C-alpha positions as CSV (number, residue, x, y, z in Angstrom):
1,M,111.2,116.4,69.8
2,N,108.1,116.2,67.7
3,T,105.8,113.3,68.2
4,I,105.1,111.1,65.2
5,A,101.5,112.4,65.2
6,D,102.8,116.0,65.1
7,R,105.1,115.2,62.2
8,L,102.2,113.6,60.3
9,R,100.0,116.7,61.0
10,D,102.8,118.9,59.7
11,L,103.0,116.9,56.5
12,V,99.3,117.2,56.0
13,A,99.4,121.0,56.7
14,E,102.2,121.4,54.1
15,V,100.1,119.8,51.5
16,T,97.0,121.8,52.4
17,T,99.0,125.0,52.4
18,F,100.4,124.1,49.0
19,E,96.9,123.8,47.6
20,E,95.7,127.0,49.2
21,N,98.7,128.9,47.9
22,W,98.0,127.7,44.4
23,E,94.4,128.6,44.6
24,D,95.5,132.1,45.5
25,K,98.0,132.3,42.7
26,L,95.5,131.2,40.1
27,S,92.9,133.7,41.4
28,A,95.5,136.5,41.3
29,A,96.9,135.7,37.9
30,L,93.6,134.9,36.1
31,P,90.7,137.4,36.4
32,S,88.2,134.9,35.2
33,Y,89.3,132.0,37.4
34,D,86.5,130.4,39.3
35,P,87.1,126.9,40.6
36,C,83.4,126.4,41.2
37,R,82.5,127.3,37.6
38,E,80.6,124.6,35.8
39,G,82.7,123.2,33.0
40,F,86.1,124.9,32.6
41,P,87.4,127.1,35.4
42,V,88.4,130.1,33.2
43,E,87.1,132.1,30.3
44,P,88.6,131.3,26.9
45,Y,90.8,134.4,27.0
46,D,92.6,133.0,30.1
47,E,93.1,129.5,28.8
48,V,96.7,129.8,27.6
49,R,97.8,131.4,30.9
50,Y,95.8,128.9,32.9
51,F,97.5,125.9,31.2
52,A,101.0,127.5,31.7
53,L,100.2,127.9,35.4
54,C,99.0,124.3,35.6
55,D,102.3,123.2,34.2
56,D,104.1,125.2,37.0
57,R,101.7,123.8,39.6
58,A,102.4,120.2,38.4
59,A,106.1,120.7,38.7
60,E,105.8,122.0,42.2
61,A,103.3,119.3,43.1
62,R,105.9,116.6,42.1
63,D,108.4,118.3,44.4
64,Q,105.8,118.4,47.2
65,L,104.9,114.8,46.7
66,Q,108.5,113.7,46.9
67,K,109.0,115.7,50.1
68,T,105.9,114.3,51.6
69,T,106.8,110.8,50.6
70,I,110.2,111.1,52.2
71,G,108.6,112.4,55.4
72,I,106.2,109.5,55.5
73,E,109.0,107.0,54.9
74,K,111.0,108.5,57.8
75,V,108.0,108.0,60.1
76,I,107.5,104.4,58.9
77,T,111.2,103.6,59.5
78,E,110.9,104.9,63.1
79,L,107.7,102.8,63.7
80,T,109.1,99.6,62.1
81,P,111.0,97.4,64.6
82,Q,114.6,97.0,63.5
83,P,116.2,93.5,63.7
84,F,119.1,93.2,66.1
């Protein structure tokens, strides 16, 4: 059985992996994408596609947030003493 610390580490790793995967998707889909660019991260010709990808990312982020929240709530439930 996983320890609570392991389960929390797994939740953090899932969020980190989500972010890394999205950075890869943006870089692959948008030739001008540069997250370190001062101002806006893409050239004007990539803006429409960038905003469409941001919509997709936001939808997936909501799902990720829900999954992470459920995982944290399970850990809290296990740590909280239950009345007899």
